[in-house]
C-alpha positions in Angstrom: 1.6 -20.7 27.6 1.7 -18.5 24.5 5.2 -17.1 23.5 5.7 -13.4 24.1 5.6 -11.2 20.9 9.0 -10.5 19.5 9.7 -6.9 18.7 13.3 -7.2 17.4 13.6 -7.8 13.7 15.9 -10.8 14.1 13.3 -12.4 16.5 10.3 -11.5 14.5 8.6 -14.3 12.5 6.5 -12.8 9.7 3.7 -14.7 7.9 1.8 -13.9 4.8 -1.6 -15.6 4.1 -1.8 -14.8 0.4 1.3 -14.2 -1.8 0.1 -11.9 -4.5 1.8 -8.8 -6.0 1.1 -6.4 -3.1 2.3 -8.9 -0.5 5.4 -9.5 -2.6 6.1 -5.8 -2.8 5.9 -5.5 1.0 8.2 -8.4 1.7 10.8 -7.1 -0.8 10.8 -3.8 1.1 11.2 -5.6 4.4 14.1 -7.7 3.1 15.9 -5.0 1.2 15.8 -2.7 4.3 17.1 -5.6 6.5 14.0 -5.4 8.7 13.5 -9.1 8.8 15.7 -12.0 7.6 14.2 -14.0 4.7 14.4 -17.2 6.7 11.9 -15.6 9.2 9.3 -15.2 6.5 6.7 -17.8 5.7 4.1 -17.3 2.9 1.1 -19.4 1.9 -0.9 -19.7 -1.3 -3.1 -22.4 -2.8 -0.7 -23.1 -5.7 3.0 -22.6 -6.5 2.2 -19.9 -9.1 3.0 -17.0 -6.8 5.2 -18.8 -4.3 8.2 -19.4 -6.7 9.2 -15.7 -6.4 9.1 -15.9 -2.6 11.4 -19.0 -2.7 13.8 -17.1 -4.9 14.0 -14.4 -2.2 14.9 -17.0 0.4 11.5 -17.1 2.1 9.8 -20.2 3.2 6.5 -21.2 1.6 3.6 -23.5 2.3 0.1 -24.3 1.0 -1.3 -24.4 4.5 -2.6 -21.1 6.0 -2.7 -22.7 9.5 1.0 -23.4 9.3 1.7 -19.6 8.7 -0.2 -18.7 11.8 1.4 -21.4 13.9 4.9 -20.3 12.9 4.5 -16.5 12.9 4.0 -13.7 15.3 3.1 -11.0 12.8 0.6 -12.3 10.2 -0.3 -10.3 7.1 -3.7 -11.2 5.5 -3.3 -10.6 1.8 -6.1 -12.6 0.2 -8.9 -11.5 -2.2 -11.8 -9.9 -0.3 -14.3 -12.7 -1.1 -11.9 -15.4 0.2 -11.1 -13.7 3.5 -14.1 -14.8 5.6 -13.3 -18.5 4.9 -9.7 -17.9 5.7 -10.5 -16.2 9.0 -12.7 -19.1 10.0 -9.9 -21.5 9.1 -7.2 -19.8 11.1 -9.3 -18.5 14.0 -8.5 -21.5 16.3 -4.7 -20.9 15.9 -4.7 -17.2 16.7 -3.4 -16.4 20.1 -2.8 -13.3 22.3 0.8 -13.1 21.0 -0.3 -12.7 17.4 -0.4 -9.3 15.6 -2.8 -9.7 12.6 -2.5 -7.1 9.8 -5.0 -7.0 7.0 -4.2 -5.7 3.5 -7.6 -6.7 2.2 -9.7 -3.9 0.6 -13.2 -3.3 1.8 -13.0 -5.4 5.0 -13.3 -3.2 8.2 -11.5 -3.6 11.5 -14.9 -4.3 13.1 -15.4 -7.3 10.7 -11.9 -8.6 11.3 -12.4 -8.4 15.1 -15.8 -10.1 14.9 -14.3 -13.0 12.9 -11.2 -13.5 15.0 -10.8 -14.3 18.8 -11.8 -11.3 21.0 -8.3 -10.7 22.2 -6.7 -10.4 18.7 -4.5 -7.4 18.0 -5.8 -6.3 14.6 -4.5 -3.6 12.4 -5.6 -2.7 8.9 -3.3 -1.2 6.2 -4.0 0.1 2.8 -1.0 0.1 0.5 -0.7 1.2 -3.1 1.0 -0.4 -6.2 4.4 1.5 -5.9 5.0 -0.4 -2.7 6.4 -3.0 -5.1 9.3 -0.6 -5.9 9.5 0.6 -2.3 8.0 4.0 -3.1 4.5 3.3 -1.8 2.0 5.4 0.1 0.4 3.5 2.9 -2.0 4.3 5.7 -2.9 2.1 8.6 -5.4 2.0 11.5 -5.4 -0.1 14.7 -8.2 -2.1 16.3 -9.2 -1.9 19.9 -6.6 -4.4 21.2 -3.6 -3.1 19.2 -1.6 -0.6 21.3 1.3 1.8 20.7 3.9 -0.9 20.6 2.1 -2.8 17.7 1.5 0.5 15.8 5.2 1.5 16.2 6.3 -1.9 15.0 4.1 -1.8 11.9 5.2 1.7 11.0 8.8 0.8 11.5 8.5 -2.2 9.2 6.4 -0.6 6.5 8.4 2.6 6.3 10.9 0.5 4.3 8.2 0.3 1.5 7.5 4.1 1.3 5.5 6.7 3.2 3.5 5.2 6.1 1.0 7.1 8.2 -1.4 6.1 11.0 -4.9 7.4 10.4 -8.5 7.0 11.6 -10.1 4.1 9.7 -12.5 6.5 8.0 -9.5 7.8 6.0 -8.7 4.5 4.5 -11.4 4.7 1.8 -10.2 8.3 1.1 -6.7 7.0 0.7 -8.0 4.4 -1.8 -9.5 7.2 -3.9 -6.4 9.5 -3.5 -3.5 7.1 -3.7 -4.6 3.5 -4.3 -6.5 4.5 -7.5 -4.5 7.7 -7.7 -1.5 6.0 -9.3 -3.7 5.3 -12.3 -4.6 9.0 -12.7 -0.9 9.8 -12.7 -0.2 7.1 -15.3 -2.9 8.6 -17.5 -1.4 12.1 -17.0 2.1 10.8 -17.8 0.8 9.1 -21.0 -0.9 12.4 -22.0 2.3 14.4 -21.3 4.4 12.0 -23.5 1.8 12.0 -26.3 1.8 15.8 -26.3 5.6 15.7 -26.9 5.2 13.0 -29.6 2.7 15.3 -31.3 5.3 18.0 -31.4 8.0 15.7 -32.9 9.8 13.9 -30.0 10.3 10.1 -30.2 7.8 8.2 -28.0 10.3 6.3 -25.8 12.3 9.4 -25.0 9.1 11.4 -24.3 7.9 8.7 -21.9 11.2 8.7 -19.9 11.2 12.4 -19.7 7.5 12.5 -18.6 8.2 9.9 -15.9 11.3 11.8 -14.6 9.3 15.1 -14.6 6.7 13.5 -12.3 9.3 12.0 -10.1 11.2 15.3 -9.7 8.0 17.2 -9.0 6.9 14.8 -6.4 10.3 14.8 -4.7 10.3 18.6 -4.5 6.8 18.5 -2.9 8.0 16.0 -0.3 11.4 17.5 0.4 10.5 21.2 0.4 7.1 20.8 2.3 5.8 23.7 0.1 2.2 23.9 -1.0 1.8 22.7 -4.6 0.4 26.1 -5.5 3.6 27.8 -4.3 5.8 25.5 -6.4 3.5 25.9 -9.4 3.8 29.6 -9.1 7.6 29.4 -9.0 7.6 27.8 -12.4 5.4 30.5 -14.0 7.2 33.6 -15.3 5.0 36.5 -16.6 4.1 35.9 -20.2 6.1 32.7 -20.3 5.4 29.2 -21.6 4.0 27.7 -18.4 1.2 30.1 -17.8 0.0 29.6 -21.4 -0.1 25.9 -20.8 -1.8 26.2 -17.4 -4.5 28.3 -19.0 -5.3 25.4 -21.3 -5.4 23.0 -18.4 -7.8 25.3 -16.5 -10.1 25.5 -19.6 -10.2 21.7 -19.6 -11.2 21.8 -15.9 -8.3 19.6 -14.9 -8.5 20.3 -11.2 -12.3 19.8 -10.9 -12.1 16.6 -12.9 -9.3 15.1 -10.7 -11.3 16.1 -7.6 -14.3 14.3 -9.0 -12.2 11.3 -9.7 -11.0 11.1 -6.1 -14.6 11.5 -4.9 -15.9 8.7 -7.3 -13.2 6.2 -6.2 -13.6 7.0 -2.5 -17.4 6.5 -2.8 -16.9 3.2 -4.6 -14.5 2.0 -1.9 -17.2 2.9 0.7 -19.8 1.0 -1.2 -17.5 -2.1 -1.5 -17.1 -2.1 2.3 -20.9 -2.3 2.7 -21.3 -5.2 0.2 
């Protein structure tokens, strides 16, 4: 008989098939929040290149994907997209009704995962972003037909240690990629431009970069904690005839808003195309 799924952190055995940067960010969040003991985590990768960091955290490691499935209840799939079909074929015989399988793999739909795994498999799909590695990520997840409220609640409880985590329809995942997955790069570009503007006006580069980063952090914190619309907070900064409205006029002349909207659309469309390949 298959063992019953464990829903308490101390009883939960968590496996990672693939041990790259995003998987490492998630496990750090789980460990730092005390969600799962390091001794209950097992990660697999073809070489020791990525596994050394996991051992330093106290996690167990292996080169065998099947061992991860045999020894875990909650299994995260964190391979490259082109490798995943072969991995699923390899682990399929070991997946039982007690397993919860969570895919981090971009461009692979729940329908594909369910087709390549046993018909009873509880499948969920998550899309994290890079700041998960500093426990400030934005993640969305969707559940397959066999994953119920208990599995969704468990995943949300675990992943909330890595940042914002929301359950969404699967059709939103590609939009999340355009908004947040790729979106961090848009923010880095904006931060770089802010700092370079200050350098142009005479501020040292290192100081300008720190202030730009803190400005973005503070603005984002206010958005989240006040719940106000961005336009309201923007208006609060603008005094009649002051510095901010002059600056905003220049940004509007450069079509900043339209350009960013176009960027989100382009990245979302590319994510959709990748899922069809």
